[in-house]
C-alpha positions as CSV (number, residue, x, y, z in Angstrom):
1,M,0.0,0.0,0.0
2,L,2.8,2.4,0.9
3,N,6.1,2.0,-0.9
4,V,8.9,4.5,-0.1
5,K,11.9,4.4,-2.3
6,N,15.2,6.2,-1.9
7,L,13.7,9.0,0.2
8,S,16.1,11.8,1.0
9,I,15.4,15.0,2.8
10,I,18.0,17.8,2.9
11,F,17.4,21.1,4.7
12,H,19.1,24.3,3.4
13,D,18.3,26.6,6.3
14,R,21.8,26.2,7.9
15,E,25.3,27.1,7.0
16,E,25.8,23.6,5.7
17,P,23.1,21.4,4.1
18,F,21.6,19.1,6.7
19,H,20.8,15.5,5.4
20,A,17.9,14.5,7.7
21,V,17.1,11.4,5.8
22,K,19.5,9.6,3.5
23,G,18.0,7.5,0.7
24,I,15.8,5.1,2.7
25,S,13.3,2.6,1.3
26,F,10.6,0.6,3.0
27,Q,7.0,-0.7,2.6
28,V,3.8,-0.9,4.6
29,E,1.3,-3.6,3.5
30,K,-2.5,-3.3,3.9
31,G,-3.6,-4.0,7.4
32,E,0.0,-4.2,8.7
33,I,1.4,-2.4,11.8
34,V,5.0,-1.3,11.2
35,G,7.1,0.6,13.7
36,I,10.0,3.0,13.1
37,V,12.3,3.4,16.1
38,G,15.4,5.4,16.7
39,E,16.9,8.1,18.9
40,S,16.0,11.7,18.6
41,G,17.3,13.1,15.4
42,S,17.3,9.7,13.6
43,G,14.9,11.0,10.9
44,K,11.9,8.9,11.9
45,S,9.4,11.8,12.5
46,M,10.8,13.7,9.5
47,T,10.0,10.7,7.3
48,A,6.5,10.5,8.6
49,H,5.8,14.2,8.2
50,T,7.2,14.2,4.6
51,I,5.0,11.3,3.6
52,M,2.0,13.3,4.9
53,G,3.1,16.4,3.0
54,L,3.7,18.4,6.2
55,V,7.3,19.5,5.4
56,K,7.6,22.9,3.8
57,R,9.1,22.6,0.3
58,G,10.8,26.0,0.2
59,D,13.9,25.4,2.3
60,V,14.2,21.7,1.8
61,T,15.0,19.3,-1.0
62,I,13.0,16.1,-1.1
63,S,13.9,13.3,-3.5
64,G,12.8,9.8,-4.0
65,T,9.2,8.5,-4.1
66,A,6.5,7.6,-1.6
67,E,3.8,5.7,-3.6
68,F,0.4,5.2,-2.0
69,D,-1.5,2.6,-4.0
70,G,0.7,3.5,-6.9
71,A,0.3,7.3,-6.7
72,D,3.5,9.2,-5.7
73,L,2.7,11.5,-2.8
74,L,5.9,13.4,-3.1
75,S,5.3,14.6,-6.7
76,M,1.7,15.7,-6.2
77,S,0.6,19.3,-6.1
78,R,-0.8,20.7,-2.8
79,E,-4.3,20.4,-4.1
80,E,-3.9,16.8,-5.2
81,L,-2.3,15.9,-1.8
82,R,-5.2,17.4,0.1
83,G,-7.4,14.8,-1.5
84,Y,-5.3,12.0,0.1
85,Q,-4.8,13.7,3.5
86,G,-7.5,12.5,5.9
87,E,-9.4,10.4,3.3
88,E,-6.6,7.9,2.5
89,L,-4.0,8.5,5.1
90,S,-4.1,10.4,8.4
91,I,-1.7,11.3,11.2
92,I,-1.9,11.7,15.0
93,F,0.8,13.6,16.9
94,Q,2.5,13.4,20.3
95,E,0.8,16.3,22.1
96,P,-2.9,16.8,21.4
97,M,-3.1,20.1,23.2
98,T,-1.0,21.7,20.4
99,S,-3.2,20.2,17.8
100,L,-6.7,20.8,19.3
101,N,-8.3,24.2,19.2
102,P,-9.0,25.2,22.8
103,T,-12.0,27.3,21.9
104,M,-13.8,24.7,19.8
105,K,-15.9,21.9,21.1
106,I,-14.6,18.3,20.7
107,G,-17.3,17.1,18.4
108,K,-16.8,20.0,15.9
109,Q,-13.1,19.2,15.8
110,V,-13.6,15.5,15.1
111,E,-16.0,16.5,12.3
112,E,-13.7,19.0,10.7
113,S,-12.4,16.6,8.0
114,L,-15.9,15.6,7.1
115,R,-16.8,19.3,6.5
116,I,-13.8,19.6,4.2
117,H,-13.9,16.4,2.3
118,T,-17.6,15.4,2.2
119,K,-21.1,16.8,1.6
120,L,-22.7,15.1,4.6
121,S,-25.4,16.8,6.4
122,K,-25.0,18.2,9.9
123,E,-26.8,15.2,11.4
124,E,-24.7,12.8,9.3
125,R,-21.5,14.4,10.4
126,R,-22.4,14.2,14.0
127,A,-23.3,10.5,13.6
128,R,-19.9,9.8,12.0
129,A,-18.1,11.8,14.6
130,L,-19.7,9.9,17.4
131,E,-19.0,6.6,15.6
132,A,-15.3,7.6,15.4
133,M,-15.2,8.6,19.0
134,E,-16.6,5.3,20.1
135,L,-14.1,3.5,17.9
136,A,-11.4,5.4,19.7
137,E,-13.0,4.0,22.9
138,L,-14.1,7.4,24.3
139,D,-16.7,6.6,26.9
140,D,-19.9,8.7,26.9
141,A,-19.2,10.1,23.4
142,Q,-22.5,11.9,23.4
143,R,-21.5,14.0,26.4
144,L,-17.9,14.5,25.3
145,Y,-19.1,15.8,21.9
146,D,-20.0,19.1,23.6
147,C,-17.0,19.4,25.8
148,Y,-13.9,21.6,25.3
149,P,-10.3,20.1,25.3
150,H,-9.4,21.5,28.7
151,E,-12.2,19.5,30.2
152,L,-10.6,16.2,29.2
153,S,-7.7,14.3,30.6
154,G,-4.5,13.8,28.5
155,G,-5.5,10.3,27.6
156,M,-8.9,11.4,26.5
157,R,-7.5,14.2,24.4
158,Q,-5.3,11.7,22.6
159,R,-8.3,9.5,21.9
160,V,-10.0,12.6,20.4
161,M,-7.0,13.0,18.1
162,I,-7.3,9.3,17.1
163,A,-11.0,9.8,16.5
164,S,-10.3,12.8,14.3
165,A,-7.7,10.8,12.3
166,L,-10.2,7.9,11.8
167,V,-13.4,9.8,11.0
168,L,-12.8,9.6,7.2
169,R,-11.8,5.9,7.6
170,P,-8.3,6.2,6.1
171,Q,-6.4,3.1,4.9
172,L,-3.2,4.2,6.6
173,L,-2.8,5.8,10.0
174,I,0.6,7.4,10.8
175,A,1.1,7.8,14.6
176,D,4.0,10.1,15.5
177,E,5.0,9.3,19.1
178,P,1.3,9.5,20.2
179,T,1.9,7.9,23.7
180,T,5.1,9.6,24.8
181,A,3.5,12.3,26.9
182,L,1.2,9.8,28.7
183,D,1.7,7.8,31.8
184,V,2.4,4.1,31.5
185,T,-1.2,3.0,32.3
186,I,-2.8,5.3,29.8
187,Q,-0.1,4.5,27.2
188,A,-1.1,0.8,27.5
189,E,-4.7,1.7,27.0
190,I,-4.0,3.8,23.8
191,L,-1.9,1.0,22.4
192,K,-4.7,-1.5,23.0
193,T,-7.1,0.9,21.2
194,L,-4.8,1.1,18.2
195,K,-4.6,-2.7,18.1
196,E,-8.4,-3.0,18.2
197,I,-8.7,-0.4,15.4
198,N,-6.3,-2.4,13.3
199,R,-8.2,-5.6,14.0
200,K,-11.7,-4.2,13.5
201,E,-11.1,-1.8,10.6
202,G,-8.1,-3.3,8.9
203,T,-6.4,0.1,9.2
204,A,-2.6,-0.1,8.5
205,I,-0.5,1.8,11.1
206,L,2.9,3.3,10.7
207,F,4.0,3.9,14.4
208,I,6.9,6.2,15.1
209,S,8.6,5.9,18.5
210,H,11.9,6.0,20.4
211,D,10.5,3.4,22.8
212,L,11.4,-0.1,21.9
213,G,8.9,-1.5,24.5
214,V,6.0,0.2,22.8
215,I,7.1,-1.0,19.4
216,R,7.4,-4.6,20.7
217,N,3.9,-4.5,22.2
218,L,2.2,-3.0,19.1
219,C,4.0,-3.7,15.9
220,Q,4.5,-6.8,13.7
221,R,7.5,-5.4,11.9
222,V,10.1,-2.8,13.0
223,I,12.5,-0.4,11.1
224,V,15.5,0.9,13.1
225,M,16.8,4.3,12.0
226,Q,20.0,6.0,12.9
227,K,21.3,9.4,11.6
228,G,18.9,9.4,8.7
229,L,19.5,5.8,7.6
230,I,17.7,2.5,8.1
231,V,20.2,0.3,9.8
232,E,18.0,-2.8,10.4
233,E,14.5,-4.0,9.5
234,G,12.6,-7.2,10.2
235,P,9.9,-8.9,12.2
236,V,9.7,-7.6,15.7
237,D,10.8,-10.8,17.4
238,Q,13.7,-11.3,15.0
239,V,15.0,-7.8,15.6
240,F,14.5,-8.0,19.4
241,Y,15.9,-11.4,20.0
242,H,18.4,-11.7,17.2
243,P,19.6,-8.2,16.3
244,R,22.3,-8.0,13.6
245,E,23.6,-4.4,14.0
246,E,25.5,-3.0,16.9
247,Y,23.3,0.1,17.0
248,T,20.2,-2.1,17.5
249,K,22.0,-4.2,20.1
250,R,22.8,-1.0,22.0
251,L,19.2,0.3,21.8
252,I,17.9,-3.0,23.2
253,A,20.5,-3.1,25.9
254,S,19.7,0.5,27.0
255,R,16.0,-0.2,27.4
256,P,15.0,-0.3,31.1
257,T,13.8,-3.7,32.3
258,R,12.0,-4.5,35.6
259,R,15.2,-5.8,37.1
260,K,17.2,-2.7,36.1
261,L,14.4,-0.6,37.6
262,K,14.7,-2.5,40.9
263,G,18.4,-1.9,41.0
264,E,19.5,-5.3,39.8
265,V,22.4,-5.6,37.4
266,R,22.0,-9.1,36.2
267,P,20.8,-9.5,32.6
């Protein structure tokens, strides 16, 4: 469904050109959950934002292709790309309070893509919004529809962002560190919700994270990035239990375990 080939991203807003991503290639199949993991600055989020068309094209050179069902997202005009954003592929971000409008009620924000991309009536938009909110496991969606973002907890706001991303029933959901700002319990609930959405709707998910534990619990396949390059790729169990590259081994070794958290040093 998504086929990225030789993607390179070079920024020209510094004294020297900065190669954020260096000729990477990967695929996401229909209904698959793929994780991209790496340290800060590895290029993982930049890759996701470029696929979604969220990187300004004035001070950056983007080369390669990102084909979605055979159509290259990177060579499209802004107008053509808007036809794919929301309807075919959608994105959720790390911090919902920076994405949600504090002065607009939740229901209206979930409906926003429907107002832009469809000709549904007001009643039909409300019904679809409530359906998406329930799919994102927001309890009492009818009441929350008329709430403002500040009236919701962090976990609930993230579910609102998931509902907004799903309201047009996209084929691919890109999740850019969506659980990083949440505590461990809420994080686990959000991951469970994403798994259920994948199972019920068949929505493919490209999940960006620096947390190997999250990737292991959610994804079927993992891509490891370092300094703009893909250094390792494979099924999650293979990469976790039989990593080939030294960088991957270091990432896995640095992940906190229960024993380490209790002060034990034994492996």
